[in-house]
N, C-alpha and C positions, 0 to 999 in steps of 0.2 A: 819112243815111250815106247812098252806092250802094257800087257797087264802083271809082268813078273810082280809079286808081291810087296810092296815099297813097308819099310819099318817106319812104323808109330807108337807114339804114346798118347793117351786121352785121358786126364785128371782132372778132377774139381773137386773143390774145398773150400769148407766153411771159413778160414781164416782163421786168426784169433781175437776177434772184438766180435763177429755178429750170431746169433744164436739159430740163424734159420740161413740155408743156402740158397740165394735164387739164383745161380749159375745154372748152367746145364751146356753138354756138351755130346757129340753123338758122332760115330765115325759109319759108313756105308762102304763096304768093300768089297767092287765087282769081282765076281768069284771067278769070271774066266772070262776066256778073250774075246767072246762075240758082243757081252753084256759091258766089260771094258769100252771097247771100240764106239757101243750106242749111247754109253752113260758114263764113267769112267767111275771114278774112287770120287765119294766127298765127305767132306769132314766139318762140321760146324760144331760154333759156340754162340750161345747168349748168355745176356745177362740183362733178367728181370727188375722190372722197378716198377714200385707202388704198394710197398708190403710187403710183408713175408707170404701169404699165402698166396698174396694177388700176381707178385715178381715170380713166384715157383711156377704158378700156370702159365703163364706169359710164355715163360721161356724154353717150357715143356712141350709146351703144344710146337713154339718155334722149331725146335732141333726134331722134332716127332716129323711133321708136316712136310718141311721144305724137303729133305730130301724124298719122300712119297710122292709131291706133286711133281717134282723134278726127272725124277724116273718115269715115272705115266706119260708126262709128254716131248723127252728130248729128243725119242726117237724120228716123231712124225714131224715136229715144230723144230729144231735144232737146238745148238746151246742158247742162245742169247734170249729170246722168247721164252724159253723153258727155265730158266733162272728168274728170270722179271715174273713169270706168274707165280712160280712158287713163293718167292717173297710176296707179292701183292697181293694172294691167296690169302698166305698165313696172316698178314695185316689185315684184311678185311674176316677172317674169323674171327682174329685179337679181340677186333673192335667191333665185332658184333657182341659177342661176350658180356665187354666193358658196359654197352648201351642197354643191355638186357639185364644186368646185375646190379643192381646199386651196392654192393658190400663191394665189386670187385672196378670200386674205381681209379682211374686211373693206372689200370692196366696196363703194361707195356714191355716190352724186349728189345735189346739189341738185339742184331743178328750177323755175321760173318762166316764164308761157308769157300771152302774152298774146292772145287771142281779139277780133279787132276785127271786130262785124256788125254789120248796119242797125241794131239797137237799140242798140247801142253798143261798149261794149269789157268784157268779160271777164277775170279774170285766175285761174289755175289755179297754188297755188302750194305746195311742198315745199323746207323748206331756210333759209335767208340769203340765196340771193340775192335781190335788190331788185327793184320797179316802181315807178317813180315818172310822175305826170304834170306835167309843166311848163303851167303857166297863169298868164296877169295876174299873173305878179311873184312866182307860188310855184311851189316845189316839193314834190310833195305823194305823200309814202311812202303808196301800196296796199298793200302787204304788211307782215306780220307777223315779224319774222325767229324763226325758228323755235332760236335760240341760248339757251343757258346766261344771259345777263346778260339779255336778253329777258323772260326767266320770271321771272327774280327781281323785274326791275324792275315786271312787271305785278301779282304777288301782292303787291310793297311801296306798289302806286299812283304810282311815280316814273317819272320820264322816264328811260331807259337811258342816256342821255348822263351822269347823277349817277355813273352805277357806275365808268364810268372802260374803263380794259382790263380789267377782274375776268374771266377768264373769256372774255373774247369773241372768241375762235374756237371754241369750245365747241358742236358744234352738237348740238340733242337731237333732231330731227328731220329724216330724209332719205328717199330713195327707197334701197331694197336691203337695207341691214343688215336690218329686222324682216321678220318674214312678211306682217304688214299695216301699212299707214301710212294717216293721215288726212288727207286735202288739205283744205287751200283753199281754196274757191271766193267771189269777189268776183262784183257784178256787177248789173245792165250798169250799167255809170258813165255817163251822159251822155256825148255829144261834142259840143263847142263847135267849131267851122272854127279851122283851127290847130292847135289842140291837139296837145300833142307829147310821145311816151309813150320815157321810157327803161329798159330792162331791164338790168343788167349782175350781176357777181358782184363781192366783195368785194373782190377784187383793185383796185376803181378806187375804190370806195367809202372803202376804209382809206386809199385817199393823198390822193382829190379831195373838199375839202369843197361838200356841196349845193348852197350859193350858186353855188358856181362853178360845178357842173353845168348849172345852171340859165340863167346868163347865157351861156355857150356855147354852148346848146342854140339860146338863142334870136337868137343875134347871129350864128351860120354855119347853111348849109345843113348836112342830116344827116351828109352824107360828110365834108365837113371836120373837124363837131364832134367824130365820133366819132373821129376821126384823131387830134385834138386833145388830147382826153382822155385817149385813151393814152399818147399821148407826155408828158402833163402826169405822168401816173399812174408813169411811169417815172424821169422828172426828179425827182420825189419819193423813189424808192426801189426801188420797182416791184416789192415781195418778195414777192409773188405771181404765179399768173398772172391779167389782166385780160380781162375780157369786157363790150362794150356794144354793146348796138343800139338807136337810134333812130330812132323812127317817127314823123313826122308827117302829121296827117292835112290832107284838103283843106283851102283854105282862106288860110292862112298867105302871108306875102311869102315874099322869098327865103332871109332868116335863119331862120325857123322863126316869127315870134313870131305870135301868137292876131289874126287879126281880131277886132273887137269889135263885139259887137253894134248896132243903133241904138239898141234898149230901152237908157233908162237904168241904170247898174248897181243902183242904189238901188230903183230901181221894180220893174225886173226880179227883184231878190230879194224883194222885199215881195210878189208875183204867187206867186214859189214857193213863200215861207212862208206864204202863204195858204191855197194850193191844198194844202198837207200839213195845216193844218188842218183846212179844209171844202172837200173838191174841187170843181170847179166847175160839175160840173151840178148838185149841191146848192144852192151859190150861185145858182145863177139859179133853180131852181124858188122858194126861198126867197123871192127878188127878187120876182117873178114873182106867188106868194101875197099877198106885202104889196103889192102894187102891186093887185090884184085888191082888197083888203079894203079900201083908200082910197078905189078909184073905187069901190066900194058905197056907203060913207059919204058919200061927193058926189054919189052918185047921189041919196041918200036928205034930202040937203038940196038937191035939185031942182037943184047946179050941173052940168049936162048938159056944158055947155061943155070944163070940163078932166077928168069923170068917163069919157069917152066917149075920149079921146086913151091916158089911161093905165089905161083897160079893154083897148084892142088893144095897148100894152105890155106888157101885165100877160101877155095870151094869146103874145106873140112869147116874153117870155122861157120861160114855163112851157113850150112845146114845145122850145125850145133847151136846158131843162135834160132833156127827157124824151126827147130826141133823144142828149143829154150820157149820160145815165146805161143808155140799153141798150148804147151804144158802149163805155163802162167795162166795163158785167156781161160783153159779147162779148169785150173785150181776158183778160177774169179768165179766163173758161173756155177762149180759146185756151191763154193761158199753163199754165195746170192741165194742159190736154192734151199740151204740145208739152214741158214738164218745163222749163219755163222760168219762175223765182217772178215774182210782182207786184214792180216795184220800190218796195223800202222805203229806211232809212235805211243808205247807206255806208259802208265803211270809208275814214278817211284816217289812215294812224295816225300819222303825225307830219308838220308842215309846217315848211318852212325858208322865208321872204319873204326876196327876193333884191331886188337893184338895183343896177343897171348904172348906175355913177357915179365918181367922182372915187377913191372910197377902195379901191372894186375894182381898179379900174386902175392907181392905183399898187402893188396886190400883185403885178400882172400887172407893170410895167415894175421893179420888184424883181427879179422871176426872171429877167429879160429882160437887168436886167444881170449878174445872176451868171452865166450862162451867157458873154456877154461874155469878161468877164475870164477864165472858163475856159478859154473856145477861141481868145482873142485871137490865139495865135500857131499855129493850128492850118490846113496848108494846105490843105485840104478844101471850107472854109466859103466858101457864096456869101455873100460879104457886099452887095454890091451889092443883089440880093434881099434880103437883112435892112433894106438901108440904106432899100431902097424903102419897104416895108410899115413900118419905124418912122418914115417920115417919114409917112406917111401917119395914123397910126395918132394923130403929137401935133397934123398938119393938123385931123384930125378932131374930135381932143380941145378945140384950141384954137375951135371952131365950135360945142364941146357937143355934137356926135355923137357920143355915148357909146355907143353901141350900136357904131358906124360903126366907132370909134378900138377899140373892142374886139378887132373881128374882125380888123382890119388888124395890132392887137398878138397877138394870136393867131398870124397868120401869118408873123408877124418873129419870133416865138418858135419854132416848127416848122421852120424853116430852122436853128435852132441844136438843136435838142433832137433831127435825124433824123441830126445829127454825134454829139449828145453818148451818147445813147445804142448808139448804134451800137460806139462805141470803150468801153464799159464792159464787162468782166468778169463774171462769171457766179460766182456764191458757193456753190450746193449741187451736194453732193455727189449723185453718183448711184446712191443703195443702192435695190435692187429691194425689195419689203414681201416677199418668201419669205427675203431674206436675215437680216431682223431679226424673226422671229417673236413678239418682245413686244413690238414696237412700238416701245424705245427710242432 
């Protein structure tokens, strides 16, 4: 990947119930190739906690300070030290504010950042905001929730979803409450053309299912997808602030679908598995040695017509293997001096397969019909635009163009959601943190 401009959208919304937005997000794009090679593109989401003004202050500081600290130190220190420093320094500063100001007691925030670089995608993470990768019909969660329910599930060796809502919103690690913080750093995740990433606060994931997230991101351009996902979360209740960043790497189509590599999937996966088992330079060296031995045996049997070509092939394989080995050793040396670890097994904490088809479309049809029933007498609904999108969705569904049908259906629902969410009142009472020191 080079500095070719990625497509992205970054949106935050107060939700349907809260009076203040404690979420925040930021995007820092490298403007040219040199800065991209040294820094990369940066995307970050933060979900503040500790009361209205308190949470807003913590999340705003995190999204401002983490990118700046990383950009300052990554050229000299390398990726991993710079990411760790950016999070730990932000934590120390937020903690210091909380210690010096009694009215900011409980100051804290989550922080999840995506660093897109030439070697792949890096994740820096503290809290329960999430980073997903959408690729080839799967939504892959690249972050571990630092929540009580995920910790209990990890200790018991079970899926967190099996614990239901048990202490679901209790966070065990965040930026600010403690003097020291442990930062999760993952990467580099290799990139494929058209990969899409989504960073979000739990205001989105508590209301919208992973298969819906993946389908919408694949069906719509980033800007439309982000707006629709936030609208859908608000339709479903909008009980918390909602923040969503969608990033699509170069190479996808208009709707964000990944470009499939020309190499057949099974063959490509087999090659990757073999390379993890035995790196390709050693494979070439082994094949070259085998060809040399066979050539020698044929020469001893005076079958020179086969021995000579085989000896030439052996020499070529050994040369390629030696060159590849030298490159691998040089790469290891570069990574060790730059602070970038060698690539190993990368964590995908949960995988959610999805399929854009009739079952999913039925779900969205049902939501569309519910909204139509609620808003049937509302004077501000643009029924003409809604009807145009609904008719397109039906036509494309009849042609088995499932992705096109979903895109049109989302646009139809968006027309109604804009009115529906605008008319809803907020159910949260504004009580500053310092008015309730016991937190009851």
